[in-house]
C-alpha positions as a LaTeX table, in Angstrom:
\begin{tabular}{lrrr}
\hline
Residue & $x$ (\AA) & $y$ (\AA) & $z$ (\AA) \\
\hline
Met1 & 3.42 & $-0.70$ & 1.28 \\
Asp2 & 1.09 & $-3.10$ & 3.14 \\
Gly3 & 0.10 & $-5.90$ & 0.79 \\
Thr4 & 2.42 & $-4.61$ & $-1.94$ \\
Leu5 & 5.93 & $-4.72$ & $-0.49$ \\
Val6 & 5.10 & $-5.95$ & 3.02 \\
Asp7 & 2.82 & $-8.79$ & 4.09 \\
Ser8 & 1.42 & $-7.53$ & 7.40 \\
Thr9 & $-1.94$ & $-9.30$ & 7.09 \\
Ala10 & $-1.76$ & $-11.02$ & 10.47 \\
Val11 & $-1.02$ & $-7.78$ & 12.36 \\
Val12 & $-3.67$ & $-5.79$ & 10.49 \\
Glu13 & $-6.34$ & $-8.37$ & 11.17 \\
Arg14 & $-5.44$ & $-8.67$ & 14.86 \\
Cys15 & $-5.62$ & $-4.91$ & 15.39 \\
Trp16 & $-8.86$ & $-4.38$ & 13.47 \\
Glu17 & $-10.49$ & $-7.36$ & 15.15 \\
His18 & $-9.73$ & $-5.84$ & 18.56 \\
Trp19 & $-11.23$ & $-2.50$ & 17.49 \\
Gly20 & $-14.27$ & $-4.13$ & 15.94 \\
Arg21 & $-15.07$ & $-6.16$ & 19.05 \\
Gln22 & $-15.41$ & $-2.95$ & 21.05 \\
Tyr23 & $-18.22$ & $-1.74$ & 18.80 \\
Gly24 & $-19.76$ & $-4.99$ & 17.59 \\
Ile25 & $-18.43$ & $-4.69$ & 14.05 \\
Pro26 & $-17.42$ & $-7.98$ & 12.35 \\
Leu27 & $-13.85$ & $-8.16$ & 11.09 \\
Thr28 & $-15.00$ & $-9.27$ & 7.64 \\
Glu29 & $-16.99$ & $-6.06$ & 7.21 \\
Ile30 & $-14.10$ & $-3.90$ & 8.39 \\
Leu31 & $-11.59$ & $-5.53$ & 6.05 \\
Arg32 & $-13.96$ & $-5.28$ & 3.10 \\
Phe33 & $-13.70$ & $-1.49$ & 3.42 \\
Ser34 & $-10.38$ & $-0.81$ & 5.14 \\
His35 & $-7.82$ & $-2.19$ & 2.67 \\
Gly36 & $-5.86$ & 0.66 & 1.12 \\
Arg37 & $-7.53$ & 3.36 & 3.19 \\
Pro38 & $-6.27$ & 5.43 & 6.17 \\
Thr39 & $-7.25$ & 4.19 & 9.62 \\
Leu40 & $-9.32$ & 7.28 & 10.41 \\
Ala41 & $-11.28$ & 6.92 & 7.17 \\
Thr42 & $-12.24$ & 3.37 & 8.16 \\
Met43 & $-13.20$ & 4.33 & 11.69 \\
Glu44 & $-15.31$ & 7.23 & 10.42 \\
His45 & $-17.01$ & 4.96 & 7.88 \\
Phe46 & $-18.24$ & 2.58 & 10.57 \\
Arg47 & $-18.79$ & 5.14 & 13.34 \\
Pro48 & $-19.59$ & 8.41 & 11.57 \\
Gly49 & $-19.30$ & 11.55 & 13.65 \\
Ala50 & $-17.56$ & 9.89 & 16.61 \\
Asp51 & $-14.32$ & 11.12 & 18.15 \\
His52 & $-11.76$ & 8.61 & 16.89 \\
Ser53 & $-8.61$ & 10.25 & 18.25 \\
Ala54 & $-8.15$ & 7.86 & 21.20 \\
Asp55 & $-8.94$ & 4.76 & 19.13 \\
Ala56 & $-6.59$ & 5.85 & 16.35 \\
Ala57 & $-3.78$ & 6.45 & 18.83 \\
Asp58 & $-4.37$ & 3.03 & 20.43 \\
Met59 & $-4.42$ & 1.41 & 16.99 \\
Leu60 & $-1.11$ & 3.00 & 16.04 \\
Arg61 & 0.55 & 1.91 & 19.29 \\
Ser62 & $-0.67$ & $-1.65$ & 18.78 \\
Glu63 & 0.44 & $-1.80$ & 15.15 \\
Val64 & 3.89 & $-0.38$ & 15.89 \\
Ala65 & 4.43 & $-2.84$ & 18.75 \\
Asp66 & 3.11 & $-5.92$ & 16.95 \\
Arg67 & 5.66 & $-7.11$ & 14.37 \\
Ser68 & 4.90 & $-10.82$ & 14.58 \\
Gly69 & 4.46 & $-12.44$ & 11.19 \\
Ile70 & 5.60 & $-9.44$ & 9.12 \\
Val71 & 7.50 & $-10.55$ & 6.01 \\
Ala72 & 8.27 & $-9.16$ & 2.59 \\
Val73 & 5.89 & $-9.97$ & $-0.24$ \\
Arg74 & 7.39 & $-12.58$ & $-2.57$ \\
Gly75 & 9.89 & $-11.01$ & $-4.95$ \\
Ala76 & 9.86 & $-7.65$ & $-3.16$ \\
His77 & 13.49 & $-7.83$ & $-2.04$ \\
Ala78 & 14.74 & $-8.29$ & $-5.60$ \\
Ala79 & 12.43 & $-5.57$ & $-6.92$ \\
Val80 & 13.58 & $-3.04$ & $-4.33$ \\
Leu81 & 17.24 & $-3.94$ & $-4.87$ \\
Ala82 & 16.78 & $-3.17$ & $-8.58$ \\
Cys83 & 15.41 & 0.25 & $-7.61$ \\
Val84 & 18.56 & 1.39 & $-5.81$ \\
Gly85 & 19.87 & 4.54 & $-7.46$ \\
Arg86 & 16.67 & 5.02 & $-9.46$ \\
Pro87 & 13.54 & 7.10 & $-8.76$ \\
Trp88 & 11.13 & 5.07 & $-6.64$ \\
Ala89 & 8.80 & 5.86 & $-3.77$ \\
Val90 & 6.42 & 4.35 & $-1.26$ \\
Val91 & 2.96 & 5.93 & $-1.08$ \\
Thr92 & 1.10 & 4.55 & 1.90 \\
Ser93 & $-2.02$ & 5.16 & 3.97 \\
Ala94 & 0.04 & 4.34 & 7.07 \\
Pro95 & 1.73 & 6.90 & 9.36 \\
Arg96 & 5.48 & 7.39 & 8.84 \\
Glu97 & 6.42 & 5.65 & 12.09 \\
Leu98 & 4.44 & 2.53 & 11.22 \\
Ala99 & 5.67 & 2.48 & 7.62 \\
Glu100 & 9.31 & 2.51 & 8.74 \\
Val101 & 8.69 & $-0.20$ & 11.36 \\
Arg102 & 7.08 & $-2.54$ & 8.85 \\
Leu103 & 9.60 & $-1.99$ & 6.06 \\
Lys104 & 12.45 & $-2.70$ & 8.48 \\
Ala105 & 10.67 & $-5.74$ & 9.94 \\
Ala106 & 10.37 & $-7.13$ & 6.40 \\
Gly107 & 14.07 & $-6.46$ & 5.74 \\
Leu108 & 13.39 & $-3.74$ & 3.18 \\
Pro109 & 15.11 & $-0.34$ & 2.93 \\
Ile110 & 13.46 & 3.00 & 3.60 \\
Pro111 & 13.19 & 4.89 & 0.29 \\
Asp112 & 14.36 & 8.49 & $-0.04$ \\
Val113 & 10.81 & 9.43 & $-1.05$ \\
Met114 & 7.98 & 8.16 & 1.12 \\
Val115 & 4.55 & 9.81 & 1.18 \\
Thr116 & 2.62 & 8.84 & 4.30 \\
Val117 & $-0.81$ & 9.69 & 5.64 \\
Glu118 & 0.48 & 12.75 & 7.54 \\
Gln119 & 1.55 & 14.39 & 4.26 \\
Val120 & $-1.81$ & 14.34 & 2.47 \\
His121 & $-5.18$ & 15.97 & 3.04 \\
Arg122 & $-7.09$ & 13.22 & 1.24 \\
Gly123 & $-6.19$ & 9.53 & 1.33 \\
Lys124 & $-6.64$ & 6.89 & $-1.36$ \\
Pro125 & $-8.64$ & 6.62 & $-3.60$ \\
Asp126 & $-7.76$ & 10.32 & $-3.97$ \\
Pro127 & $-4.64$ & 10.71 & $-6.18$ \\
Glu128 & $-2.98$ & 13.32 & $-3.93$ \\
Gly129 & $-0.38$ & 10.93 & $-2.48$ \\
Phe130 & 0.74 & 9.63 & $-5.85$ \\
Leu131 & 0.92 & 13.10 & $-7.36$ \\
Lys132 & 3.02 & 14.30 & $-4.43$ \\
Ala133 & 5.39 & 11.33 & $-4.84$ \\
Ala134 & 5.81 & 12.00 & $-8.57$ \\
Glu135 & 6.60 & 15.64 & $-7.84$ \\
Met136 & 9.18 & 14.69 & $-5.20$ \\
Leu137 & 10.75 & 12.18 & $-7.60$ \\
Gly138 & 10.87 & 14.77 & $-10.37$ \\
Thr139 & 9.06 & 12.35 & $-12.68$ \\
Pro140 & 5.86 & 13.11 & $-14.65$ \\
Pro141 & 2.96 & 10.95 & $-13.37$ \\
Glu142 & 2.37 & 9.49 & $-16.82$ \\
Gln143 & 5.91 & 8.06 & $-16.72$ \\
Cys144 & 5.29 & 6.32 & $-13.39$ \\
Ile145 & 4.13 & 2.78 & $-12.67$ \\
Ala146 & 2.21 & 2.23 & $-9.44$ \\
Phe147 & 2.03 & $-1.24$ & $-7.91$ \\
Glu148 & $-1.10$ & $-1.59$ & $-5.77$ \\
Asp149 & $-2.97$ & $-4.37$ & $-3.96$ \\
Thr150 & $-6.37$ & $-2.72$ & $-3.40$ \\
Gly151 & $-9.15$ & $-1.12$ & $-5.41$ \\
Pro152 & $-8.75$ & 2.32 & $-3.76$ \\
Gly153 & $-5.00$ & 2.22 & $-4.48$ \\
Val154 & $-5.50$ & 1.31 & $-8.13$ \\
Glu155 & $-8.11$ & 4.04 & $-8.49$ \\
Ala156 & $-5.78$ & 6.61 & $-6.90$ \\
Ala157 & $-2.95$ & 5.68 & $-9.26$ \\
Arg158 & $-5.18$ & 5.90 & $-12.31$ \\
Arg159 & $-6.61$ & 9.25 & $-11.26$ \\
Ala160 & $-3.02$ & 10.48 & $-10.89$ \\
Gly161 & $-2.43$ & 9.53 & $-14.52$ \\
Met162 & $-0.08$ & 6.65 & $-13.71$ \\
His163 & 0.09 & 3.13 & $-15.10$ \\
Ala164 & $-1.37$ & 0.78 & $-12.49$ \\
Val165 & $-0.31$ & $-2.82$ & $-11.85$ \\
Gly166 & $-2.46$ & $-4.81$ & $-9.43$ \\
Leu167 & $-1.09$ & $-7.46$ & $-7.05$ \\
Leu168 & $-3.30$ & $-10.39$ & $-6.04$ \\
Thr169 & $-1.97$ & $-10.36$ & $-2.48$ \\
Thr170 & $-4.98$ & $-8.83$ & $-0.71$ \\
Val171 & $-8.17$ & $-8.78$ & $-2.78$ \\
Thr172 & $-9.57$ & $-10.50$ & $-5.87$ \\
Arg173 & $-8.93$ & $-9.52$ & $-9.48$ \\
Glu174 & $-12.48$ & $-8.14$ & $-9.67$ \\
Glu175 & $-11.99$ & $-5.97$ & $-6.59$ \\
Leu176 & $-8.72$ & $-4.59$ & $-7.97$ \\
Gly177 & $-10.42$ & $-3.39$ & $-11.14$ \\
Cys178 & $-7.03$ & $-3.32$ & $-12.84$ \\
Asp179 & $-6.17$ & $-4.14$ & $-16.46$ \\
Cys180 & $-2.72$ & $-5.52$ & $-15.59$ \\
Val181 & $-2.65$ & $-8.04$ & $-12.73$ \\
Ile182 & 0.23 & $-10.05$ & $-11.23$ \\
Arg183 & 0.49 & $-12.52$ & $-8.35$ \\
Asp184 & 3.39 & $-10.72$ & $-6.63$ \\
Phe185 & 6.81 & $-9.33$ & $-7.53$ \\
Thr186 & 8.03 & $-12.70$ & $-8.78$ \\
Asp187 & 6.03 & $-11.79$ & $-11.90$ \\
Val188 & 8.07 & $-8.59$ & $-12.40$ \\
Arg189 & 11.62 & $-7.96$ & $-13.58$ \\
Leu190 & 13.07 & $-4.48$ & $-13.16$ \\
Thr191 & 16.18 & $-3.54$ & $-15.11$ \\
Ala192 & 18.05 & $-0.23$ & $-14.94$ \\
Asn193 & 17.49 & 1.70 & $-18.15$ \\
Gly194 & 19.07 & 5.17 & $-18.32$ \\
Ser195 & 17.66 & 7.20 & $-15.44$ \\
Gly196 & 14.68 & 4.89 & $-15.06$ \\
Phe197 & 13.63 & 1.27 & $-15.50$ \\
Leu198 & 12.76 & $-1.32$ & $-18.05$ \\
Val199 & 9.83 & $-3.20$ & $-16.52$ \\
Asp200 & 8.97 & $-6.71$ & $-17.72$ \\
Ile201 & 5.64 & $-7.99$ & $-16.37$ \\
Tyr202 & 4.08 & $-11.44$ & $-16.56$ \\
Asp203 & 0.49 & $-10.33$ & $-17.06$ \\
Leu204 & $-2.06$ & $-12.78$ & $-15.66$ \\
Arg205 & $-4.78$ & $-11.59$ & $-18.03$ \\
Asn206 & $-3.36$ & $-13.76$ & $-20.77$ \\
His207 & $-1.81$ & $-16.57$ & $-18.72$ \\
Thr208 & $-2.88$ & $-19.09$ & $-16.10$ \\
\hline
\end{tabular}
């Protein structure tokens, strides 16, 4: 969701900067690790063994309340519109409440299938979330395409057996570690094809 369908960069950075200041952790270091991972995983990485329950609750309240600057990623509206009536899902490291707030703030619909952090035991880069989404969609993982904007997300999709497409909205091409890379959804055209999609992708590997 974040960085793939929704550009929430400003909110994410404001909230993590506030948390980092409390413990003397630079924002650049936090963001280098946090993208694509659950909040608790990031907090545990930087403060192993600490009780993060209060900080995580404060973070969620701040993120839900702060909607300033949230917009859809370029081309996302058209891509989602093409998905109506077809099997598609959002797999996110965010809690359900926050995911719904950000999708609505960006003017995007809530999909019938949405796998959030509360529904998995292991977050990205573990493939659990993607595998659960494929099961709920009734679609074999190898027939799914996952659009991701972070290295952990791409790794999770690949480990699930899905085709991964990386978006250059959050990290560099090298950090994505993805064979197929696009700028955003303006490089994608989705067309209904039977019960699924025909997906045309402008692949940046072979173009400038």
